[in-house]
N, C-alpha and C positions, 0 to 999 in steps of 0.2 A: 398452227395458229399462234402458239406461244412464241415461236421464233420470229414471226412477223411482228408481234407486239413488241418484242425486245428490240427489234431493228428500228421500229418506229420511235421508240423512246430514247434512242441513243443521242440524236441531235438535241432533244430537249434537255437530256442529262448533261451534255457537254456545255450547253448554253447556260445552265444554271450553276455550273461548278465554279466556285471561287478558287483562288490560288491555294488557300488553306485546305479546301476540300480535296483538290487534286493531290496535294502533298500527303494528306492523311490517307487517301485511297492508295497511293503508292507505297506508303509505309505498311499499311495493312496487307496489301498484295504480297509484299516482301515477307511479312510475318507468316502469312498463310503458306507461302512456298517453303520457307526455310526454318520456321520454328517447329520443334518437335512437340509432342504431347507434354502436358505439364508434369506427368509422371517422370519423364526424363530429367526435368529440372530438379525434382525431389531426390532422385537417385544421385545426381551430380552434387546436390547439397550435402548428402551423406558423405560422399567420397571426399569432397573438399574439406569438410569439417574433420573427417577422420585423418586426412593427410596433415591438416593443420595441427591436430593434437600430437601426432607423431613428430612433427617438426619442432614442437616445443619440448620434446623429450618424453612424452607419454609412451610407455611400452605398448606395442601392437596388441598384446594380449588384453591389456586394460581397456584399450579402445574398443576391441571387439566385445568385451564383457559389457561395457557401458552401452554399446549399441543394442545388444540383446536385452539388457535389463530395461532399457527405455522403450523398446519396440512396442510393447503392449501397454505402456503406461498411459496412453491416451484413449484406450478402448471406450471408457464411459463417455468421454467427450466426442469421440468419433461417432458413436451411436446417436448421441444427442444432436449433433450437427446434421446427420443423415435424416433424422426425424424432423428437424426444422424444415429441410427441403421438401420432404414427402408431405408433411402436413400442410405446408403452404400451397403446394401444387394441388392437393386434394380439395382444399377450400376454394381455390381460384377457379377450378373447373366444375364445381357443383352446379346443379340446375338452378338454384336460387341466384347464384353468382352470375350465371348466364343471363337470367332475366334482368338482373340489376344492370349488367353491361348494356343490354339492349336499350334500357331506359336512359342510361347515362349518354349513350351514343346519340340520342335525339336532342340533347341540350345545346351543343355548339351551333352557331349560326354561320360561321365563316370557316374557311380552311385553316387559316392561321390560328383562329380561336380554338379549333378542334385540336391542333397540335399542342398548343399551350395547355389545353385541358388534359391531354394525355400526360404531359410532363408533370402537372400538378398531382394527378392521380398516382402516377408512378412513384413520385417522391413521398406522398402522404402514406401510401400503403407500405413503402419500404421501411418506414419507422415502426411498423408493426411486425412485418415479416418480409425478408428479402425475396423469398420464393413466391409469395403471393404477388408481390410487386411485379416481378418479371412476367408471370403468366397472365395475371389479371389485366395488366396494362397492354400486353401484347394482344389479348383477346379484344380489348377496347379499341385498339388501333384497327383491328380487322373489322369490327362492327362499324366504325366510322367510315372505313373504306368502302363499305357496301352502300353508303350514301353517295352515289356517283355525282349527284348535283353539287356536292361540296367541292369536288375536284381537289382533294387533299393530296399533298405530296406524301406518298406512302413511305418513302425513305426517311423523311424528316419525322414522320409519326413514329416509325420504328425506333429512331434514335431517342425520341422523347420518352418512349416506353422503357428505355434502358436507363434513364436518368436516376431512378431510385438506386440502382446498383452502382451507378457511376458517381453519385454525389453524396447520398445521405444514409444508405443502409447501415453503415457501421456506427452511425450516431443514434440508432434506434434500438428497440428492444431485442432484436435478433443479432446484435453485434457480438460476434464470436469472442473477441478479446474481452469485452465488458462482461459477458456471461461467464467466461472462463475465470476471470479474476474475482467474480462474486460468488463462485462456487468452489469451496475448498476441496470437495470430493473430486472435482474435475481437474484441478490444478496439479501439474507435476510437482512432486514434493520439493524438488530443487528450486523451482520458481516460487513456491509458497514460502520458502525460507528467506527469499529476497524481498518480496512485496507484501506478504501477508494477504488477507482477504480485503478486496477493495469493493465496497458496495456500489450499487447504481447511483446512490446519492452523491458519490464522489467521482462519477464518470459521466454517463449519458444524461443524468439529471442535474448536472451543474448548469447554472444559468449561462455560463460561458459556452458550454457545449450546445445548448439550445439556441444560443445566438448564432453560432456558426451554421447550424442547420437552417435557421430562418433566412439568413443572408443567402445561403446557397440555393434555397428554394426560389427566392425572388430572382436571383441572377439567372438560374437555369430557365425559368419561365420566360424571362425577357429575351435571352439568347435564342430559345426555341421559337419564340414568336417572330423575331426579326430575321432569323437565318433561314426561315422556311420559304422556299420558292412558291410563287402563286401564279394563277392564271395558266397560260400556255407553258410556262417554265416548269410547272409542277409535273412530277412523274407519278401517275396514279398506280394503284395496284393492278388495274386492268392492263395498263401499258407495260408493266413489269411481267405480265403473264402469270400473276398470282391469283389463285382461286381463294377468295375470302369468304367462302361459305361458313356457316356456323361450325365451331370446333369443339363444342362442349362434349363431355363424355356421354355416350349413348349406349344403352344395353338392349340386347334383343329380349323379347318376351320369353317367359319360361317354356322349355321344350318338353319337360316331363314332370310328373307329379312330385318327384323328389326335390325339384327346384324351388318349391313354394317358400321354404324358409329363407332362401337367398333373396327373394323378392318381397318378403313381408317386412314391414317396418317395426314389428313387435319387438324383435331382439334388439334392434337399434335403440328403440326408446327405453328399454330396460337397462341397457348398458350405459346410455347417456344419463339416465336418471340416477344411476348408482354413482357415476362420475361427478354429477352435479352436486351430490351430497358432499363429496370430498372437496370439490372446488369451493363450495360455500364455507365449509369449515376452515379451509386454508386461508381464505381472505377475510374471515371474520375473527379469527384467533391470532392473526399475524398482521404486522404492518403491510399494507398493500404493496409498497415498493419492494420490501423484502420478499414478499410472496412471488411477485412477477419476475424478480431477478433470479429466482431459482429456475434453472433451465428445464428441469424435469416438470415443474409446474407449468411453465410456458408451453412446453410441448404437449402436455396432457390436455390443456385447454384447447389448443388448436386441433388435436386429434378428435376430441369429443365434438368440437364444432364441425369438423369435416364429416364425421359420422352422421350427425344430425342433419346437415345440409344435403347430404346425398340420400338420406331417408332410408333407402333400401340397401342391404348389405352388398348386393351384386354391383350396384353403381359405385359404392365406396371402394370395393375391391378392384374394380376396373380402373378407377382413378389412381389407386396405389400402384397398380401394375404399370401404368403409363409413367408414373413419376420415378420409379426405381432407377432407370438408366441414368438419370441426372446425378445420382449420388455415387456412381462407381469411382470417380476420382477421389472423393472424400474417403471412401472405405479403404482404398489401397495406398493412398498417400499419407494419411495421418499417422499410421504406425511408423513410417519412415521419419516423419518430423519428430515423433517421440524419441526415436533413436538419436537423432541429431541433438535434441535438447539434453539428453544424458551425456553424450560425448562432450558437449560444451561445458557442462557443469561437473562432471565426475572424473573425466580422464585427465589427471594432473601430470604435469611435466616433472622433470627431475628436481626443480626448485619448489614443488608443491603447488604451483599456480596452474589454473585451468585456462582454457581459451576464453571463458566468460570473464575471468579476471583481467586478462590481457586486452580484450576488446573493450571492456568498460573503462579500463585505464586509458586507452586510446581516445575514447569519446570525451573523457574528462580532460585530457591534455589539449584537445583541439577545440573545446567549447567552454562556455561559461554558463552560469545560472541563467543569464539573459538570452544567450544565443542557442542554448541546447534545444528548445522546442522547434525552432526553425530548421536547425541542422538535422534533428531526428526526423522531421517531416520530409525533408528532401531525401534523406537516406531511405526511409520507409517507402516513399513513392517510387524511387528507382528500383529498389529490391522487389517491389510488388509486381513490376512488369515481368520478372523472371520467376517469381513464386506467387502465382495468382490465387492464393488461399489466405483469407484474412486470419482464420484461426490457426492454420498450420504455420504460416509465416510468423505469427505472434509467438508461438512456442519456440521457434528458432531465435527470434530477435529479442524477445523479452528478457531473458536472463542477463544479457550484458547491457542493454539500453536502460533497463530498470535499475540495475546496479549503479550505472552512471548517474541516473536521476537521483538516486539516494545520495551518492557522493557529492552531487552538485546542489542538493537540497531543492530539487524541483518537485512540485506537487505530483505524487504518484498517479492520482486519478487523472490529472491533466496530461501526464505522459501517455496514458491509455487513450485519451481523447485526441492527442496529437497523432498517435498512430492511426486511430479510427478515421480521422478526417483526411489524412495523407494517403492512407492505404486505398481509399476509393478512387483516387486520381488515375492510376494506371488502368483501372477497369474501363475507362473511357476509350482506350485504344487497344487494349488486349482482348482478343476475341474469345478467350477461355470462358468467361461467365456470360458472354453473349449467346452461347450455343443453345440453351433452352429457349430463349426468346426468339432466336433466328428460326428455330424449328416451328414455333407457333406462327411466326410471320410469313415464313416461306421465302425468305430473302437471304442474301449472303452478307457477311460482315462488311465487305467492301461497299455494299449499298448504303450502309448507315454510318460508317465510321467518319466520313467527311463532316457530318453534323456533330458527332460526339467529340471529334478532335477540336472543333470550334469551341465546344463547351470546355474542353480541357484548357485551352488557351486563356479562357476567362477564369476558370475555377482555380488554377494553380496559384496565381498571385493573391487572390482573395484568401485562400486557405492558409498559405504560408504567412501572410501579413497578420491575419487574425490569430493564428497560433502563437506568433511572437508577441503581439500586442496584449493579448488577454492573459498571457502567462503571468504578467506582473500583478494581476489582480488576485492571485492565489498564494497562500502561504503553505510552505512545506509541513507535512505531518509525518513523523516517523512511522514506519509500518508497525502494526501490531502483529508480532510473530507468534505462531502457535507454540 
């Protein structure tokens, strides 16, 4: 039956494909065939940086020591990023979230309106938590697909559900670079000595950063609306052979008397009440911006919310178990990035200079105060296709680009925003972060990438022009070093 459905939808798919869609589908097919797992790129990054350090005269022994010293330096941040993903997933698949999704799915009146609505929800939720954005938006697309009368193009809806990750996530509260820079306990000591602590008020809460997020939101919704096939050209979930039944976490009833504690909300309510006391104290005794910029506080709030929304411990634990596979890459790759950061900043050559010094000098030599934001944006976007981890790549990139920003007197918080806005661009064509969403949707990357590539064509010039133009509105502030 599924084979027949797929065969029937092929002519419609071909008829609705534009030149850009066919090009993007070809690029993604090539990537799926030839690109190894992101872990391989992390290992290659270690080896390239190690060879670079040896090439500038650093003894092999010092390079090895720097790698080992840095390997565990990101453990607190690694755990924090894993909890961001887990807590976001848990909240998105909770029973109340499922009921909210069903209500939201009744709102759109047209197929294009439905896709535009998914894009808005994806972007809005990404500013709170990128994992919530991926899962919640994917479940919303599924719920809309169950309304067969809409005849919504399921591929375009899937691409719209990914826009939070491909446009704005790094400009929101779960931005790994912004969170890292705001938390001295998570920053590698070598980076802390270059940038100092940079609070949210100097990164994601800058009006310039908010302006970029607003413009990208509008642009994304417009492109999603007008690039969506309609009528007979639309390829529905049914034509793709996708079962779009409800996907919320469900648990079987208790099977033995000893299970009653797992199904009773009493323990959940007691733990959440205890956590609520701490959260209340945290936000009433501190500035709200400072409180939420603490990654531990951020994760604590979402974990407590996840427990409460699932109500029963068994439902909460089932959701956690389903979320864990999505963080495997974070757990194994971030230690490698920590090792890279230490090699960059600790393994000095015979002249006493490190790779960080040489790379930052190169950036200073080829750019100016005015051109640095755009140049850094292009570089970060290109590198992001090969190292698809916002936090991990920041640890690699930050030591030398932030040193260059200091040397060129570029606002350090704006340099973080430059990275945030540019880093999201390669997500639109790199299938790495699509995987959790594709699992929810039941489609392949090649089914949605034609639409996300179209978004990339529009986003790239908007982002780079705004990064360059808005930089002139900010003044450099020397870092406050510990």
